[in-house]
N, C-alpha and C positions, 0 to 999 in steps of 0.2 A: 597698637596695630601689631598683629603677628607677622613677623618677617620669615621668609624661607631661609633656613639655615642648614648647614652641614655640621653634624656633631659626631664626636668620637668618644668612646668610653674614657673616663678620667683616669682609670687605673693603668692605661697604656701611655706612659710618659713618652713624649716625643722630644728628641734631642736634635739640635741644629748646631752648626759651627759656632753660633753666638750663645749657645746655652740651652736651657730648658725652654721649650715652646710654651708660651702663655696663651690663655684663651683670648679671643678677640674682644670679648665683653669687658675685660679688665680696663680698657681705655676707650670704650665706645661712648659716644655722646648723643645717641639717637634719643630725642625727647619723648617719642610716642611708642616706644617698644613695650609690648605687653607679653613677650615671650616669657616662659617661666625661669627667669634668671634670678639667682639668689647669691648673695655674697656669703662665702664660707671660709673658715679657717682650715687649711689642709696642711698636712706634713709632706714635704718633698725632701727626700734624702736627709731626714732628721731636722729640717728647718721649717718652722711654721710660716705659712704664706697665706695672705688673703687673696682669694680668687672669686670672680663672678662666674658661676657655673650654671648650666642648664640643669635644673633639678626637677624631676618628676618621680613620684612614688619613692622618695629617698634614694634615688639613683642619680648620681652626679655625672654630667658629661661636659666636655669642652666644645665650645663653638669654634670651628676652624674656618668657616666661611659664612657670611650673612649678607643678604641683599640689602639690608637696612643699615649696615655698618657705617658710622660716621666717626672717623678717628681724629686724633689731635691735629693733624695737618689739614683737616677739612673744616675745622672750627675757626671762625673769625673772632679774633680777640678785640677787635674794634679800635683800640688806640693806635695800633701800628699801621693800620690800613687807611688809605684816603680814597 
């Protein structure tokens, strides 16, 4: 399923007090996402990092908001819950 997302150009690194802002897709667990997300190895300040980026026509963009986002906190691990 294609989810509505807000994307920004990847070449515009965003910083926060916690460090470099990473794409939402890096830790998304949505099972039916069909958006054009591809894992890529990118260099950030000289360090190679794997990121999941919105890629169309060889242009990489970061997802900063997505209506279909399911993060680590939203996933049930099963054994801990009753």
